N, C-alpha and C positions, 0 to 999 in steps of 0.2 A: 703574688706573681708579678713579674715585671713584663710589660708589653712593649714591643718594638714594632715599628712599621717601616717597610721599605717597598720599593717597586720590584726588585729582583733579589731573591735570596739565593746565594751561591753556597752550596755545601761542598767544602773541601778547599783548603788553602795551599794546594800544590800549584804547579805552574799553570795548569788549565784554569782553575778557579781564579787565581790572581790575574791572569791575562784577561779573562772575561771581565773581571771587575774593573780593570784599568781601561779597557776599550769602552765599556758602558759609561764609566765616569767621564771620559773625554767627550762622549755624546750627550752628557747631561742626564743620564739615567741613574737614579739612586739605587745603590746596591749594598748589601751586607753579606759578609762571609762568616760561615760557621765552620770551625775546624776542631775535630775531636782531640788532636794532639797539641802539644805546645809549639810555639814558633821555633824554639831551639831544635826540637825533634824533627820538624819539617825540614829545617836547614841542614840537619845532620845526615839526611838520606843521600847516599852517593849514587848518582845516576849518570849515565853517559849523555852526550849531547852532540850528535851530528845533525846539523840543521840544514834543511832544504832552503832554497832561496825564498819560497813563499813564506816560510816560518820567519826568516830573517826580516822580510818586508813587514810582517804582521807585528813583530816586536818593535820595529821602527815606528809603525803607525801608533803603537801604544806608548811611544815616547821613552822606551827603556833600552834602546839599542846602542847607546854610546859606548859603554864598557865592552859590549860584545864586539864591536868593530875595532876597538883599541886593543883588546887582549885575545880575541878569538883567532884561531888558526885557519886560514883559508886553504882548502885542499882542492886541487884541480884534478885529482885522480886517486887511485888506490892500487895496491898490488894484490895479485893472487899468487899463492905458492902451492905447487904440487910437483911431485917427482923431483924435489930438490931444486926446482927452478922457479924464478920469480917472473911474473908477467904483469905489465902495467895496463890498467884500464884508464885511458885518458878521457876523463869526464868532459873537460872543456872542448876537446876536438870532436867528441862524439855527439855533443848536445848543443853545439852552436854557442859555446862560451859559458855554459852554466857550471857552477861549482857548488861546494858545500862548505860550511864553517863548523869547525870543531870548537864547541863552547859548552862547558858542563851544565847539565840541568840544575845542579846546585847553584851555580852562579846566576842562571836565569831567574831562579826562585828568589835569590837574594836581591837582584835588581828590581824585581816586581814588588817584593816586600817593602823595600826602601821607598819606591815610588808611591805605594799605597799609604805608607806611614806619612810621607811628606805631604800628601794630599789630605791627610786627616780622615781617611775613610775607615769605617768600622769593621773590625775583624774580631770575632769572639773565639779565642783559643780555649782549649781544654773543655769543649762543649760535650758533655756526657748525655747519654740516653736520648739521642736525637730521634724525634718521631715526626715524620712528614705526614700531613693530613690534608684531605679535601683538595688534592691536586687535580681531581677530575671535575672540579667546580670552578667558578669564577673567583673564589676566595680561598686559595690555598694558605696553609700555615705550617709552622713547625714549633714543636715544644722541645726544650732541652734543659739541662742543668748546667749552670755556669757559676763556678765559685760557690757552690752550695745553694744557689738561688734558682728557682724555676723561672724560665724565660719563655714567653710566647712571642713568636715572630709572625706577624701578619704581612702577607705579600701578595703580589699579583702573578708572579712566575717563580718557579724553582729550577735552578740549574744544578743537576747532580754531577759534580766534578770530584767525587770522593773515592774514586778508585774501585778496583775489582771487589774488595771486601767491604765497601761502604754501604751505608744505609739506603742510598737512593734507589739502586736497582732492586735491593731487597724489599723495598716498600711496594713494588709493583706486584699485583696479583699474578701468580704463576700462570694462570690461563691467558694472560694478556701479553706474554712475552715468550719468545722462542730463543733458545741458546744453541750455538754451534761451537764445538770444542774439539781440539786435538791436543793430547798430552804427548810430548816427545820423551823418549826413553833415556834421556841423559840431561845433564845440566852443564852450566858454565861455572868453572872455578875461576874467580877473578882475584887478581892481586894488584894492589895500588902501591906504588913506590915513588920516592923522590929520586928518580933517576932519569937521565935524558932518554927520550924515545929512541928505539932502535932505528927508526926511519922517520922522515919528515911527513910521511903519509901512512895511512893504515895499511896493514898487511893481513890479509885473510888467508889462512892456511888449511889445506885439505891433506890429510896424511892417514896412513893405515892405522896409526895409533889414536887418531881423532883430530877434530877441528882445533885450530888455534887462531887467536886474534891479537895483534899488536896495535894498541891505540895509545892515546895520550890525553892528558887534561891541560897541559901546557908544555912549553919547551923544556921544563925541568921536572915534570911529574908524568909518570907513565901508568897506563892501565893495561894489563895483559890478561888473557883468558885462555883456559884449556877446557876442552870437552872432557867431562868425567861421567862415570855412571852415577845414577841417582842414589846408589847405596854409599857413595863416598861421603866423608865428613871433612869440612875445611880443616879441622884440627889434625887430621891425619896427614896433612901436607906441610912438611917443613918448607922453609923458604928455599933451601938447597934442592929439595926434591922438585919443587915447582920449576925453578930455573933450569935444572937439568932436563926435565921433560919438555919444556918449551924449546930448548935448543934442538932437541931431537926432531921437532915438528917444523923447523924453519929450514930455509935454504942455507948453504954453508956460509955465505957472506953475512947474512943477518945473524946467524948463530955466533959468528966470530965477533960481530960488532955489538952484541947485546951487553949492555951495562946492567949489572945486578946490584941489589941492595936490600935492606930489610923491608919487610912488608909493613905498610901503614895500616892496611886493612885486607882481609882475606875472607871471601864468602862464596857460597855456591848458590846460583840462581837456577831454578827449573825453567824449562821452556814450554810455552803453550801457545796455541792459536785459539782465539776465542772471539765470538761476535754475538751480541744480543740484538734481536730485532723485535719490534721497532725501537727507535730511540726517543720517541715522544709519547707521553701519556697524559692527555689533557694539557695541563700547564706545568707538567714536570718534564724536563729534558735531561737525557743522559749525555755525557760528553767524556771523552778520554777513556781511561782505563775502566771506568764504570760501564762502558759499552763494548769495549774491545781490547784485546791483548794480541800482540804479535811477538814472535821470537825476535830477539835483538839482532839477529844476523843482518837484517836489511836496514837497521837504524831507522825504523819507521814509527816507533811508539810515540815519542814526543811530537813528531811531525803530524801524525794522524790526530793527536789531541789538538794541536794548533789548528788543523783544518776544521775540526768540529767547532772550535771556538770562533773561527772566522764565520762559518755559516750561522751559528747561534747569535753572535753579536749582530750580524747583519739583519737577521730576522727580528730581533728585539728592537733594534734601532728603527727598522722599517715600521714596526708596530707603533712605536711611540711617536716617531717623527711624521710619518706619512699616513698613519692610521690604516695601514694595509696589513693583511694577514697571510699573504702568499708565502713569505719566508718561513713563518711558523708552520704552516700547513705542509710545506715540502722539506722541512728541516731533516727529517729522518731519511727520506729518499736521497737527498743530495749527499748527506754524509755517507750513507751506506754504499753508494756508487763508488766513491773514492776508497772507502775502507776495504771493500772486497778486492779491489785491484792491488792495494798494498798488502793485504793478507796473502794474495796469490804470490806476489813477488817474494815476500818473506818466507813463505812455505817452500817455494822453488829454491831459493838461495840456501835455506837451511838444509833441505834435502840433498842439494848438490854437494855441500861442503862438509857435512858430518858423516861419520861412520856409524852405521846402525847395527845394534846387536842382532846376531843371527842373520846377518846380511849374506845372501847367496853370492857365490863367485861371479855369476853373470851380472848381478846388480853392481858389484864393485867395478867390473869392467865397463859397464854402461856409464857409471858416474865418471870414470876416467875418460871415456870417449867424449862425453859431453863437455868436460873441462877442456880437452884438446880442441874440440870444435869451437868452443867459446873464444879461446885465445887466438884462434886462427881465422875467425870470421868477423869482418867489420860489421856485418848486419847483426850478428848475435851480440856483439859488444855494444852496439847502439841501443838495442832493446834493454840490455842490462843497465846501461848508463842512464837512459831516460827514466827508468824506474828508480834508480838510486838517487838521482838529483831531485826527484819528485815530480809527479804528474801535476798538470795545472788544475787549479780549482774551478 
């Protein structure tokens, strides 16, 4: 058996784990990452990226923000479409100058991977049969199989950044954790294409046929979404069928301006709201999707993960540098306070914009009335905008 030692073991080499590793490295804290997939697999995952200013600042602090600022698309607002008309939500005007940056999660992961490799920091990919042990003691550890060899990692803390289906949350006794979950009765059919975006900012659409979203990865690559029943299969949707349906859900000007092309990727993602409490178990911390999931409507998933990493990195730096434990003690409460606010916003925005099966006529009218109120009320738009650009840490 091969034995490795580190101060902080990070489980998961997605953006959360990589960002934590980079922040800890800059603070002089030794860390090692275990990832069950290959590096190519991690980079191959296609994810959106609408970044709040606090997330942008954290990436800058980690030293990986240069390409984001050079290639990311700054958005000062977005559009809502309903009843065939488009209405702009001016984020900058409503929040005192705040905006968001559109920069794909895949690109963030690439930037963090390259920074970690350049620093010579250890990452064990294809780590199979990971078992987390003794995290309720002062000497936690993990066992796994890497390239056919059994590896023991001895550490002082474990950061579970391995997602909803990862081993970290699954290692916690059921009696010690409480889960809250809502499954939505529809999914998002997404299509990626090398076509110019239909608009320079995102368009969120509410239509009797279902929700739609027009977004982008760059000035030449677009990502579009349609609400579909969970019974649908991506293979049932030809490119032509997708583009025709999207046009039906847009305003006439956007439908006319839409540039179509062959799909590079097409998939259906289910929607759920999920929170696990607490997020700390002795010397094991949950972060990101390991602890919470939000519907993508409000673009909060990656940003919530970044806020977890902010609180966790600060807590660990405080522990090692200042020999104080308040950050560790309050990690869960600090994270959950922000998480539940973002969950509320994502739930509200999703409920407002989607069509629900067996929706009663009165519910449809109430949704329409709320949309009309939203676009006519400065106060309502301000509430929406301050949640969209991100609440302060």
